Backbone bond lengths (Angstrom), bond angles and torsions (degrees), N, CA, C in turn:
res aa  C-N    CA-C-N  psi(-1)  N-CA   C-N-CA  omega(-1)  CA-C   N-CA-C  phi
1 M - - - 1.435 - - 1.571 109.51 -
2 Q 1.319 117.83 128.90 1.339 125.04 -175.05 1.543 110.85 -88.17
3 A 1.332 120.86 128.50 1.483 118.46 174.82 1.416 114.60 -83.28
4 T 1.281 109.12 142.81 1.492 119.91 -176.93 1.535 107.70 -88.03
5 M 1.257 126.48 132.15 1.401 126.46 -177.94 1.553 111.19 -110.13
6 T 1.275 115.18 151.78 1.523 119.42 172.38 1.463 105.06 -79.04
7 P 1.378 112.31 170.51 1.534 114.84 176.74 1.480 113.85 -58.98
8 T 1.262 119.88 -26.20 1.415 124.06 176.86 1.659 114.63 -76.76
9 G 1.348 110.84 -10.42 1.454 117.50 -179.83 1.489 114.69 87.79
10 V 1.263 116.38 13.93 1.527 122.73 -176.46 1.616 106.88 -118.00
11 L 1.374 109.98 134.30 1.399 113.76 171.44 1.488 112.71 -71.06
12 N 1.303 119.17 136.71 1.543 119.59 176.15 1.518 112.15 -98.73
13 D 1.229 117.13 171.23 1.520 124.71 -177.86 1.481 108.02 -58.99
14 Q 1.299 120.22 -44.47 1.399 124.69 -175.73 1.620 110.16 -59.95
15 M 1.300 112.81 -48.64 1.493 121.15 -176.48 1.616 106.46 -62.26
16 I 1.294 117.83 -44.66 1.426 119.64 -176.92 1.434 109.01 -66.78
17 A 1.397 120.62 -42.37 1.414 121.39 177.06 1.557 113.70 -61.07
18 A 1.311 116.33 -37.95 1.468 121.94 178.79 1.469 112.08 -66.75
19 D 1.284 115.86 -35.38 1.493 120.72 179.42 1.520 109.82 -68.32
20 C 1.383 112.94 -43.79 1.527 121.49 -179.29 1.526 103.33 -61.17
21 L 1.352 124.42 -47.03 1.419 128.04 -179.45 1.567 111.71 -54.63
22 I 1.369 114.53 -50.04 1.440 121.75 175.19 1.518 112.57 -55.50
23 S 1.318 110.29 -47.45 1.537 116.25 179.27 1.517 109.17 -54.43
24 A 1.347 114.13 -52.67 1.501 120.35 -175.95 1.497 109.87 -55.08
25 K 1.357 115.76 -48.16 1.459 115.81 177.80 1.487 115.60 -57.37
26 N 1.276 116.50 -41.11 1.448 124.55 179.52 1.597 108.34 -63.52
27 A 1.291 117.06 -41.42 1.462 121.82 -179.85 1.559 108.95 -61.84
28 I 1.410 113.84 -43.33 1.442 120.17 -176.01 1.608 106.96 -64.16
29 K 1.300 118.29 -44.19 1.382 125.45 178.50 1.431 109.90 -56.81
30 G 1.438 118.88 -54.19 1.387 126.79 -175.32 1.543 113.11 -61.55
31 C 1.406 115.86 -43.70 1.428 119.44 179.13 1.508 111.98 -65.34
32 A 1.374 116.89 -38.17 1.530 118.72 177.52 1.550 114.67 -62.75
33 M 1.363 110.00 -39.29 1.484 111.20 176.95 1.384 114.32 -74.24
34 A 1.388 121.26 -30.79 1.435 120.37 178.06 1.540 107.90 -71.80
35 I 1.317 118.00 -35.85 1.517 117.25 178.16 1.564 108.77 -59.61
36 A 1.287 117.84 -41.47 1.513 120.32 -179.83 1.470 111.54 -62.73
37 E 1.349 119.95 -24.05 1.440 122.51 -177.41 1.547 112.86 -106.62
38 A 1.286 117.02 0.62 1.509 121.45 178.72 1.559 109.77 -66.48
39 S 1.331 111.07 134.53 1.411 117.94 -178.86 1.581 116.10 -90.99
40 T 1.229 118.52 -19.83 1.593 121.25 -177.56 1.556 108.10 -126.68
41 P 1.234 112.63 151.08 1.544 119.66 174.47 1.453 109.83 -58.07
42 E 1.277 119.20 -36.19 1.499 119.21 179.81 1.575 112.45 -59.99
43 V 1.282 113.19 -49.15 1.468 123.71 -178.66 1.542 105.14 -61.91
44 R 1.377 120.04 -47.24 1.368 115.49 -177.00 1.512 114.92 -68.86
45 N 1.353 115.08 -31.19 1.493 117.34 177.60 1.663 110.93 -67.56
46 T 1.242 110.91 -35.58 1.497 114.80 177.44 1.577 109.42 -68.89
47 L 1.289 115.08 -41.08 1.484 117.48 -179.55 1.546 113.27 -72.74
48 K 1.311 111.49 -28.98 1.584 115.18 171.09 1.493 112.28 -69.25
49 Q 1.297 121.03 -26.14 1.412 121.03 179.63 1.599 107.32 -78.60
50 H 1.320 118.46 -36.70 1.396 125.80 174.86 1.531 108.86 -62.85
51 L 1.318 113.28 -43.52 1.461 114.30 178.07 1.528 116.08 -63.83
52 N 1.388 111.57 -38.60 1.409 115.40 179.09 1.581 110.32 -66.77
53 D 1.339 117.14 -37.30 1.424 120.89 -179.83 1.580 107.57 -67.22
54 A 1.309 118.97 -42.11 1.421 121.74 -179.59 1.608 112.78 -63.18
55 I 1.356 113.34 -33.21 1.493 119.97 176.38 1.486 108.43 -70.39
56 T 1.391 117.29 -42.99 1.449 116.85 -178.34 1.426 110.55 -67.19
57 F 1.320 124.30 -41.31 1.495 124.72 170.76 1.461 115.20 -55.42
58 H 1.349 118.58 -40.67 1.438 125.25 -175.32 1.588 104.26 -67.66
59 E 1.289 113.49 -38.20 1.528 117.71 -178.53 1.575 109.11 -67.10
60 Q 1.311 113.88 -39.78 1.420 119.59 -174.90 1.581 109.64 -73.92
61 I 1.236 117.83 -43.03 1.511 117.02 179.41 1.555 109.56 -74.13
62 S 1.290 117.29 -33.08 1.464 116.34 173.57 1.497 111.17 -63.61
63 Q 1.269 121.85 -43.69 1.435 120.76 -179.67 1.544 110.11 -70.30
64 Y 1.297 120.95 -32.36 1.342 124.80 171.08 1.528 115.76 -53.29
65 M 1.401 107.43 -51.56 1.482 117.24 -179.56 1.533 111.20 -64.71
66 V 1.291 118.35 -40.00 1.484 124.05 -179.18 1.611 106.41 -63.59
67 N 1.320 113.03 -47.36 1.551 116.57 177.69 1.412 112.72 -57.31
68 K 1.336 118.59 -37.35 1.527 123.79 179.66 1.450 115.40 -80.15
69 G 1.273 118.45 -12.16 1.485 126.62 -179.32 1.554 112.75 81.29
70 Y 1.432 113.52 21.16 1.433 118.26 177.10 1.511 115.87 -88.62
71 Y 1.339 114.08 -16.05 1.440 119.17 -172.50 1.537 107.99 -138.75
72 H 1.336 116.27 135.20 1.397 122.20 -177.71 1.490 113.24 -136.27
73 P 1.417 116.02 70.84 1.411 122.33 -177.09 1.499 118.49 -58.57
74 T 1.304 112.86 -21.71 1.518 114.89 -175.27 1.564 109.19 -110.89
75 N 1.274 116.38 6.05 1.599 119.16 178.99 1.577 104.66 -132.20
76 V 1.301 111.07 89.50 1.425 119.12 -176.46 1.570 114.73 -58.55
77 Q 1.253 116.30 -38.92 1.439 125.88 -175.31 1.572 104.74 -65.49
78 E 1.233 116.69 -48.68 1.537 122.97 -179.34 1.550 109.52 -65.51
79 Q 1.263 116.32 -40.50 1.609 121.16 -179.98 1.505 104.08 -64.11
80 L 1.258 118.38 -44.19 1.485 121.04 -173.49 1.551 105.11 -69.32
81 R 1.222 122.58 -40.49 1.470 126.45 178.97 1.569 105.40 -58.09
82 L 1.300 114.20 -50.32 1.525 115.63 -176.95 1.518 112.83 -67.04
83 D 1.340 115.98 -36.94 1.539 118.18 176.30 1.527 111.28 -63.46
84 L 1.257 111.31 -41.99 1.543 111.00 -179.35 1.518 111.72 -69.31
85 Q 1.301 114.70 -33.66 1.538 117.40 178.18 1.533 107.81 -64.42
86 A 1.398 116.65 -38.75 1.450 120.34 -177.17 1.540 110.34 -70.54
87 A 1.352 114.43 -41.32 1.476 118.00 178.55 1.613 107.95 -60.57
88 Q 1.326 114.66 -48.99 1.467 116.01 179.06 1.491 114.62 -57.34
89 Q 1.292 115.21 -31.02 1.469 121.58 -177.50 1.491 108.05 -75.49
90 V 1.330 119.90 -39.33 1.447 119.84 172.14 1.450 114.11 -67.10
91 L 1.327 119.60 -41.26 1.491 117.60 -178.32 1.476 113.98 -70.60
92 S 1.389 117.98 -14.80 1.458 122.57 177.16 1.521 111.67 -82.29
93 I 1.313 121.17 -6.78 1.411 125.61 -179.19 1.524 114.44 -69.94
């Protein structure tokens, strides 16, 4: 995963949180696919616990981002505005 830098070359809190959120989503997808392919109940149970942990982490990081004003899952217009702002910031580097 490549880190996104600010124009000053420093990762900011919002970028780190967004990276964590993306990682949590990927972990959820990976665990779900692995559960479907698991050959024993023991492996499935272990993977289910990892899936639950990833879902819990996703919920925590999402709530953190909402509380900080970094993420607006229920306000599409505001989220689009933030996404465009972040894209413009990256392009200006």
